[in-house]
All heavy atoms as an XYZ file, in Angstrom:
624
protein
N       0.817     -1.186      0.000
C       0.000      0.000      0.000
C       0.869      1.262      0.000
O       0.554      2.215     -0.684
C      -0.918     -0.036      1.234
C      -1.915      1.059      1.271
S      -3.087      0.832     -0.053
C      -4.187      2.132      0.262
N       1.932      1.224      0.776
C       2.824      2.372      0.849
C       3.541      2.594     -0.491
O       3.759      3.726     -0.904
C       3.843      2.156      1.969
C       4.472      3.418      2.444
C       5.199      3.176      3.738
C       5.362      4.512      4.421
N       5.838      4.396      5.767
N       3.862      1.491     -1.171
C       4.522      1.589     -2.473
C       3.590      2.250     -3.498
O       4.016      3.095     -4.283
C       4.932      0.195     -2.943
C       5.728      0.204     -4.219
C       6.166     -1.192     -4.587
C       6.944     -1.164     -5.887
N       7.356     -2.494     -6.307
N       2.314      1.885     -3.465
C       1.327      2.490     -4.358
C       1.185      3.981     -4.073
O       1.134      4.794     -4.994
C      -0.023      1.784     -4.211
C      -1.175      2.375     -5.016
C      -0.909      2.228     -6.502
C      -2.472      1.706     -4.627
N       1.140      4.348     -2.814
C       1.031      5.746     -2.429
C       2.250      6.538     -2.884
O       2.109      7.655     -3.396
C       0.856      5.860     -0.910
C       0.556      7.247     -0.373
C      -0.729      7.791     -0.972
C       0.478      7.213      1.126
N       3.418      5.972     -2.744
C       4.637      6.649     -3.209
C       4.634      6.806     -4.722
O       5.085      7.828     -5.248
C       5.878      5.883     -2.754
C       6.124      6.017     -1.274
O       5.666      6.964     -0.651
N       6.825      5.051     -0.702
N       4.158      5.796     -5.424
C       4.083      5.874     -6.885
C       3.125      6.965     -7.315
O       3.418      7.738     -8.233
C       3.631      4.520     -7.472
O       4.526      3.502     -7.030
C       3.617      4.566     -8.982
N       1.967      7.046     -6.666
C       0.979      8.072     -7.007
C       1.502      9.470     -6.697
O       1.236     10.416     -7.442
C      -0.333      7.818     -6.259
C      -1.151      6.632     -6.741
C      -2.380      6.459     -5.858
C      -1.552      6.789     -8.190
N       2.237      9.618     -5.615
C       2.772     10.923     -5.256
C       3.885     11.362     -6.198
O       4.157     12.550     -6.329
C       3.281     10.908     -3.819
C       2.165     10.883     -2.805
C       2.681     10.802     -1.378
O       3.839     10.497     -1.147
N       1.794     11.060     -0.433
N       4.523     10.436     -6.866
C       5.617     10.796     -7.764
C       5.133     11.237     -9.142
O       5.910     11.775     -9.918
C       6.583      9.618     -7.907
O       5.960      8.559     -8.611
N       3.852     11.045     -9.452
C       3.307     11.440    -10.753
C       3.018     12.940    -10.739
O       2.263     13.429     -9.905
C       2.033     10.644    -11.080
C       2.342      9.156    -11.158
C       1.432     11.126    -12.395
C       1.124      8.285    -11.313
N       3.623     13.664    -11.685
C       3.411     15.106    -11.778
C       2.020     15.404    -12.327
O       1.570     14.778    -13.286
C       4.449     15.753    -12.691
C       5.820     15.705    -12.098
O       5.975     15.655    -10.885
N       6.821     15.711    -12.952
N       1.345     16.368    -11.736
C       0.041     16.850    -12.187
C      -0.993     15.729    -12.280
O      -1.775     15.663    -13.217
C       0.153     17.556    -13.534
C       1.159     18.650    -13.556
N       0.966     19.860    -12.941
C       2.398     18.713    -14.114
C       2.015     20.621    -13.123
N       2.918     19.959    -13.819
N      -1.007     14.853    -11.317
C      -1.928     13.713    -11.333
C      -3.382     14.167    -11.326
O      -4.203     13.656    -12.082
C      -1.657     12.793    -10.143
C      -2.569     11.572    -10.017
C      -2.388     10.661    -11.225
C      -2.299     10.823     -8.738
N      -3.722     15.153    -10.497
C      -5.097     15.632    -10.423
C      -5.548     16.201    -11.763
O      -6.656     15.919    -12.227
C      -5.239     16.693     -9.324
C      -6.632     17.202     -9.176
C      -7.604     16.422     -8.570
C      -6.981     18.450     -9.643
C      -8.902     16.880     -8.437
C      -8.268     18.926     -9.509
C      -9.232     18.138     -8.903
N      -4.703     16.981    -12.410
C      -5.046     17.563    -13.707
C      -5.254     16.480    -14.755
O      -6.193     16.548    -15.562
C      -3.956     18.532    -14.158
N      -4.417     15.470    -14.731
C      -4.556     14.371    -15.689
C      -5.859     13.615    -15.469
O      -6.544     13.240    -16.424
C      -3.364     13.420    -15.583
C      -2.079     14.040    -16.093
C      -0.895     13.135    -15.864
C       0.388     13.822    -16.288
N       1.565     13.025    -16.044
N      -6.212     13.401    -14.215
C      -7.464     12.710    -13.915
C      -8.676     13.544    -14.314
O      -9.667     13.004    -14.820
C      -7.528     12.356    -12.427
C      -6.558     11.284    -11.960
C      -6.640     11.122    -10.445
C      -6.831      9.970    -12.659
N      -8.610     14.849    -14.121
C      -9.712     15.722    -14.511
C      -9.890     15.713    -16.026
O     -11.019     15.665    -16.527
C      -9.488     17.165    -13.992
C      -9.592     17.196    -12.478
C     -10.469     18.147    -14.609
C     -10.957     16.829    -11.937
N      -8.806     15.755    -16.772
C      -8.904     15.711    -18.235
C      -9.530     14.393    -18.683
O     -10.442     14.377    -19.524
C      -7.516     15.915    -18.887
C      -7.553     15.604    -20.368
C      -7.034     17.336    -18.654
N      -9.077     13.287    -18.120
C      -9.663     11.991    -18.477
C     -11.151     11.931    -18.121
O     -11.963     11.426    -18.896
C      -8.911     10.865    -17.780
C      -7.546     10.525    -18.337
C      -6.865      9.484    -17.455
C      -7.662     10.018    -19.757
N     -11.496     12.455    -16.951
C     -12.889     12.449    -16.514
C     -13.766     13.276    -17.462
O     -14.854     12.843    -17.854
C     -12.985     12.999    -15.089
C     -14.384     13.088    -14.592
C     -15.141     14.206    -14.506
C     -15.204     12.015    -14.135
N     -16.371     13.888    -14.002
C     -16.438     12.560    -13.772
C     -14.989     10.649    -13.994
C     -17.465     11.778    -13.281
C     -16.032      9.877    -13.501
C     -17.243     10.437    -13.157
N     -13.309     14.470    -17.841
C     -14.095     15.332    -18.724
C     -14.262     14.708    -20.111
O     -15.354     14.752    -20.692
C     -13.446     16.706    -18.835
S     -13.588     17.695    -17.342
N     -13.214     14.127    -20.637
C     -13.302     13.488    -21.951
C     -14.228     12.277    -21.898
O     -15.071     12.081    -22.780
C     -11.900     13.101    -22.470
C     -11.984     12.222    -23.692
C     -11.090     14.348    -22.766
N     -14.115     11.477    -20.845
C     -14.973     10.290    -20.720
C     -16.440     10.678    -20.568
O     -17.315     10.103    -21.238
C     -14.517      9.447    -19.534
N     -16.721     11.650    -19.718
C     -18.117     12.069    -19.521
C     -18.690     12.724    -20.768
O     -19.864     12.527    -21.100
C     -18.223     13.006    -18.331
S     -18.048     12.163    -16.765
N     -17.886     13.500    -21.468
C     -18.337     14.099    -22.725
C     -18.637     13.047    -23.781
O     -19.620     13.148    -24.521
N     -17.816     12.010    -23.829
C     -18.045     10.918    -24.775
C     -19.315     10.149    -24.441
O     -20.115      9.833    -25.333
C     -16.835      9.961    -24.785
O     -15.664     10.708    -25.125
C     -17.016      8.843    -25.773
N     -19.505      9.858    -23.161
C     -20.711      9.146    -22.734
C     -21.952      9.981    -23.008
O     -22.971      9.457    -23.495
C     -20.612      8.763    -21.241
C     -21.942      8.279    -20.697
C     -19.546      7.706    -21.050
N     -21.891     11.283    -22.731
C     -23.040     12.154    -22.990
C     -23.360     12.220    -24.480
O     -24.534     12.204    -24.871
C     -22.768     13.550    -22.440
N     -22.339     12.283    -25.319
C     -22.564     12.311    -26.765
C     -23.172     11.004    -27.260
O     -24.098     11.009    -28.086
C     -21.247     12.573    -27.498
O     -20.740     13.829    -27.138
N     -22.675      9.891    -26.754
C     -23.223      8.596    -27.141
C     -24.675      8.464    -26.680
O     -25.529      7.949    -27.414
C     -22.372      7.463    -26.562
N     -24.940      8.952    -25.474
C     -26.307      8.889    -24.963
C     -27.236      9.779    -25.785
O     -28.388      9.411    -26.049
C     -26.337      9.303    -23.490
C     -27.615      8.903    -22.824
C     -28.694      9.696    -22.599
C     -27.959      7.619    -22.324
N     -29.682      8.995    -21.979
C     -29.254      7.695    -21.794
C     -27.280      6.401    -22.256
C     -29.893      6.617    -21.215
C     -27.925      5.333    -21.674
C     -29.208      5.442    -21.162
N     -26.761     10.938    -26.208
C     -27.568     11.820    -27.051
C     -27.869     11.163    -28.391
O     -28.995     11.270    -28.913
C     -26.856     13.155    -27.258
N     -26.884     10.475    -28.965
C     -27.132      9.761    -30.222
C     -28.133      8.633    -30.011
O     -28.969      8.354    -30.884
C     -25.822      9.209    -30.779
C     -24.876     10.250    -31.369
C     -23.555      9.605    -31.738
C     -25.511     10.899    -32.590
N     -28.078      7.992    -28.863
C     -29.041      6.925    -28.546
C     -30.447      7.499    -28.428
O     -31.412      6.915    -28.938
C     -28.634      6.239    -27.249
C     -29.513      5.079    -26.885
C     -29.017      4.431    -25.591
N     -29.804      3.260    -25.256
C     -30.940      3.293    -24.566
N     -31.409      4.452    -24.156
N     -31.587      2.182    -24.298
N     -30.585      8.632    -27.766
C     -31.892      9.278    -27.658
C     -32.426      9.632    -29.040
O     -33.605      9.408    -29.343
C     -31.799     10.542    -26.776
C     -31.557     10.164    -25.325
C     -33.060     11.401    -26.890
C     -31.228     11.353    -24.426
N     -31.560     10.181    -29.879
C     -31.970     10.569    -31.229
C     -32.406      9.367    -32.050
O     -33.424      9.410    -32.740
C     -30.825     11.303    -31.929
C     -31.108     11.819    -33.335
C     -32.223     12.853    -33.292
C     -29.855     12.419    -33.934
N     -31.667      8.265    -31.947
C     -32.011      7.097    -32.762
C     -33.258      6.384    -32.257
O     -34.026      5.846    -33.041
C     -30.835      6.115    -32.802
O     -30.653      5.514    -31.535
N     -33.496      6.397    -30.957
C     -34.652      5.672    -30.414
C     -35.941      6.477    -30.472
O     -36.995      5.921    -30.724
C     -34.378      5.272    -28.967
C     -33.212      4.333    -28.851
C     -33.570      3.190    -28.026
N     -32.422      2.280    -27.993
C     -32.492      1.105    -27.493
N     -33.606      0.681    -26.978
N     -31.437      0.331    -27.501
N     -35.863      7.773    -30.168
C     -37.088      8.564    -30.078
C     -37.270      9.531    -31.227
O     -38.387      9.953    -31.499
C     -37.112      9.375    -28.767
O     -36.048     10.313    -28.788
C     -36.996      8.462    -27.562
N     -36.183      9.933    -31.839
C     -36.274     10.915    -32.910
C     -36.249     12.348    -32.397
O     -36.261     13.289    -33.181
N     -36.239     12.531    -31.087
C     -36.170     13.874    -30.507
C     -34.733     14.375    -30.564
O     -33.788     13.624    -30.360
C     -36.650     13.866    -29.057
C     -38.076     13.491    -28.907
N     -39.097     14.359    -29.187
C     -38.654     12.329    -28.519
C     -40.253     13.760    -28.973
N     -40.008     12.509    -28.571
N     -34.603     15.671    -30.827
C     -33.271     16.262    -30.947
C     -32.745     16.642    -29.563
O     -33.269     17.567    -28.931
C     -33.338     17.502    -31.833
C     -31.985     18.081    -32.126
O     -30.990     17.351    -31.997
O     -31.923     19.276    -32.475
N     -31.699     15.972    -29.067
C     -31.160     16.275    -27.740
C     -30.019     17.292    -27.772
O     -29.204     17.346    -26.851
C     -30.666     14.918    -27.263
C     -30.198     14.274    -28.517
C     -31.144     14.739    -29.586
N     -29.938     18.117    -28.807
C     -28.772     18.987    -28.966
C     -28.658     20.037    -27.871
O     -27.543     20.371    -27.449
C     -28.803     19.661    -30.335
O     -29.937     20.494    -30.452
N     -29.760     20.572    -27.383
C     -29.677     21.587    -26.328
C     -29.146     20.986    -25.029
O     -28.334     21.599    -24.337
C     -31.052     22.231    -26.083
C     -31.540     23.037    -27.248
C     -30.624     24.208    -27.492
C     -31.096     25.004    -28.681
N     -30.179     26.055    -29.063
N     -29.596     19.799    -24.695
C     -29.086     19.123    -23.507
C     -27.593     18.819    -23.658
O     -26.806     19.029    -22.740
C     -29.863     17.830    -23.263
C     -29.405     16.955    -22.105
C     -29.594     17.698    -20.791
C     -30.159     15.657    -22.104
N     -27.213     18.364    -24.833
C     -25.813     18.043    -25.088
C     -24.945     19.298    -25.040
O     -23.812     19.253    -24.551
C     -25.676     17.339    -26.440
C     -24.331     16.732    -26.761
C     -23.961     15.693    -25.723
C     -24.357     16.116    -28.143
N     -25.473     20.432    -25.517
C     -24.733     21.693    -25.441
C     -24.384     22.049    -24.005
O     -23.258     22.436    -23.703
C     -25.564     22.835    -26.035
C     -25.508     22.963    -27.519
C     -26.359     24.137    -27.995
O     -26.532     25.114    -27.231
O     -26.843     24.065    -29.119
N     -25.357     21.934    -23.118
C     -25.137     22.290    -21.713
C     -24.118     21.355    -21.071
O     -23.209     21.797    -20.357
C     -26.476     22.262    -20.941
C     -26.255     22.444    -19.458
C     -27.416     23.320    -21.482
N     -24.254     20.070    -21.335
C     -23.336     19.096    -20.734
C     -21.916     19.312    -21.235
O     -20.959     19.366    -20.449
C     -23.813     17.658    -21.023
C     -25.132     17.388    -20.303
C     -22.765     16.643    -20.612
C     -25.811     16.103    -20.719
N     -21.744     19.453    -22.535
C     -20.406     19.638    -23.089
C     -19.824     21.002    -22.717
O     -18.604     21.126    -22.542
C     -20.422     19.446    -24.597
C     -20.732     18.024    -25.068
C     -20.746     17.964    -26.592
C     -19.755     17.017    -24.501
N     -20.674     22.008    -22.570
C     -20.182     23.323    -22.131
C     -19.647     23.248    -20.707
O     -18.633     23.870    -20.379
C     -21.290     24.357    -22.229
N     -20.322     22.487    -19.859
C     -19.846     22.335    -18.481
C     -18.471     21.684    -18.452
O     -17.541     22.199    -17.812
C     -20.832     21.503    -17.665
C     -20.352     21.191    -16.286
C     -20.382     22.151    -15.300
C     -19.833     19.943    -15.981
C     -19.923     21.884    -14.025
C     -19.376     19.658    -14.706
C     -19.416     20.629    -13.727
N     -18.311     20.566    -19.145
C     -17.024     19.876    -19.127
C     -15.952     20.668    -19.880
O     -14.779     20.659    -19.501
C     -17.165     18.459    -19.683
C     -17.903     17.549    -18.754
C     -19.114     17.002    -19.113
C     -17.401     17.251    -17.506
C     -19.811     16.173    -18.253
C     -18.085     16.433    -16.630
C     -19.297     15.895    -17.009
N     -16.337     21.374    -20.939
C     -15.388     22.244    -21.638
C     -14.936     23.389    -20.755
O     -13.768     23.789    -20.777
N     -15.856     23.921    -19.954
C     -15.502     24.978    -19.010
C     -14.523     24.491    -17.962
O     -13.598     25.207    -17.573
N     -14.740     23.274    -17.476
C     -13.797     22.686    -16.520
C     -12.398     22.591    -17.126
O     -11.402     22.929    -16.488
C     -14.265     21.287    -16.104
C     -15.399     21.273    -15.141
C     -14.980     21.714    -13.753
O     -13.854     21.425    -13.339
O     -15.801     22.361    -13.108
N     -12.321     22.138    -18.366
C     -11.018     22.012    -19.026
C     -10.393     23.382    -19.278
O      -9.174     23.548    -19.164
C     -11.171     21.242    -20.340
C     -11.527     19.774    -20.193
C     -11.779     19.160    -21.565
C     -10.441     19.013    -19.461
N     -11.221     24.367    -19.606
C     -10.714     25.715    -19.833
C     -10.147     26.312    -18.549
O      -9.070     26.931    -18.557
C     -11.829     26.610    -20.382
C     -11.451     28.035    -20.733
C     -10.457     28.037    -21.892
C     -12.676     28.831    -21.089
N     -10.832     26.123    -17.435
C     -10.349     26.617    -16.149
C      -9.027     25.937    -15.783
O      -8.077     26.581    -15.318
C     -11.400     26.412    -15.049
C     -12.580     27.349    -15.275
C     -10.810     26.622    -13.664
C     -13.772     27.045    -14.402
N      -8.946     24.632    -16.009
C      -7.720     23.896    -15.708
C      -6.565     24.379    -16.577
O      -5.443     24.564    -16.097
C      -7.952     22.398    -15.916
C      -6.812     21.476    -15.551
C      -6.550     21.531    -14.052
C      -7.139     20.063    -15.974
N      -6.844     24.631    -17.848
C      -5.818     25.132    -18.767
C      -5.349     26.524    -18.351
O      -4.143     26.803    -18.320
C      -6.382     25.157    -20.185
S      -5.213     25.685    -21.420
N      -6.288     27.403    -18.009
C      -5.927     28.754    -17.589
C      -5.105     28.720    -16.306
O      -4.138     29.472    -16.156
C      -7.185     29.593    -17.390
N      -5.482     27.852    -15.370
C      -4.741     27.726    -14.117
C      -3.303     27.288    -14.384
O      -2.355     27.820    -13.808
C      -5.426     26.724    -13.200
C      -4.727     26.506    -11.891
C      -5.398     25.378    -11.124
C      -4.601     24.939     -9.952
N      -3.362     24.268    -10.273
N      -3.145     26.328    -15.280
C      -1.808     25.834    -15.600
C      -0.963     26.913    -16.275
O       0.203     27.103    -15.936
C      -1.906     24.601    -16.520
O      -2.714     23.621    -15.879
C      -0.543     24.029    -16.817
N      -1.557     27.634    -17.209
C      -0.819     28.681    -17.923
C      -0.411     29.793    -16.965
O       0.731     30.249    -16.972
C      -1.656     29.237    -19.089
C      -1.768     28.185    -20.182
C      -1.041     30.511    -19.641
C      -2.741     28.540    -21.271
N      -1.336     30.237    -16.133
C      -1.025     31.324    -15.203
C      -0.020     30.881    -14.158
O       0.821     31.682    -13.731
C      -2.306     31.829    -14.543
C      -3.276     32.540    -15.489
C      -4.555     32.883    -14.754
C      -2.646     33.770    -16.100
N      -0.075     29.632    -13.745
C       0.880     29.122    -12.771
C       2.285     29.079    -13.363
O       3.252     29.427    -12.693
C       0.458     27.735    -12.294
C       1.286     27.249    -11.125
O       1.580     28.068    -10.235
O       1.631     26.056    -11.116
N       2.401     28.690    -14.623
C       3.716     28.653    -15.265
C       4.280     30.060    -15.416
O       5.469     30.278    -15.225
C       3.629     27.965    -16.626
C       3.505     26.465    -16.514
C       3.518     25.820    -17.865
C       3.383     24.308    -17.715
N       3.357     23.634    -19.001
N       3.423     31.030    -15.767
C       3.891     32.407    -15.891
C       4.369     32.926    -14.541
O       5.368     33.621    -14.449
C       2.772     33.307    -16.426
C       2.540     33.191    -17.899
C       1.482     34.183    -18.341
C       1.217     34.062    -19.818
N       0.146     34.977    -20.255
N       3.649     32.586    -13.491
C       4.016     33.043    -12.154
C       5.366     32.461    -11.745
O       6.208     33.152    -11.189
C       2.944     32.631    -11.158
C       3.150     33.162     -9.777
C       1.995     32.754     -8.878
C       2.212     33.220     -7.468
N       1.135     32.806     -6.579
N       5.586     31.176    -12.044
C       6.863     30.551    -11.701
C       8.003     31.166    -12.483
O       9.092     31.344    -11.968
C       6.798     29.047    -11.953
C       6.292     28.305    -10.745
C       6.544     26.837    -10.869
N       5.262     26.223    -11.184
C       5.067     25.267    -12.070
N       6.056     24.775    -12.733
N       3.879     24.782    -12.274
N       7.781     31.505    -13.771
C       8.823     32.129    -14.574
C       9.173     33.506    -14.024
O      10.326     33.890    -13.958
C       8.391     32.244    -16.029
C       8.564     30.996    -16.833
C       8.250     31.241    -18.282
C       8.455     29.995    -19.102
N       8.119     30.208    -20.512
N       8.143     34.274    -13.642
C       8.366     35.605    -13.107
C       9.126     35.528    -11.776
O       9.983     36.361    -11.501
C       7.040     36.346    -12.905
C       6.395     36.706    -14.233
O       7.100     36.690    -15.267
O       5.186     37.013    -14.238
N       8.807     34.565    -10.955
C       9.478     34.418     -9.671
C      10.938     34.025     -9.841
O      11.792     34.444     -9.073
C       8.776     33.378     -8.799
C       7.430     33.865     -8.314
O       7.172     35.090     -8.391
O       6.628     33.016     -7.859
N      11.244     33.234    -10.852
C      12.625     32.789    -11.047
C      13.500     33.892    -11.627
O      14.708     33.869    -11.483
C      12.659     31.556    -11.952
O      12.224     31.887    -13.249
N      12.911     34.882    -12.294
C      13.681     35.984    -12.875
C      14.073     37.025    -11.847
O      14.935     37.839    -12.081
C      12.888     36.667    -14.007
C      12.771     35.786    -15.230
O      13.594     34.882    -15.428
N      11.775     36.018    -16.046
N      13.437     37.031    -10.700
C      13.725     38.052     -9.673
C      15.042     37.833     -8.997
O      15.686     36.961     -8.845
C      12.616     38.082     -8.616
C      11.332     38.677     -9.193
O      11.445     39.394    -10.210
O      10.262     38.410     -8.624
């Protein structure tokens, strides 16, 4: 158990990697489910899919902005 914990702690940006995988997986499942709704009922689920994908896209955008701003901050601190 301790070896697993040490391995997990040694992975850089583990939380960010897990969030990206989670957002991509949920977006894929939502898209597949929307296609299933369309094929079974004929109703257009595009508005629901827009909201779901916008939420996960927003999460990825926030994560990207955080990473970019953090790198800029580290560069500025090292130049002082």
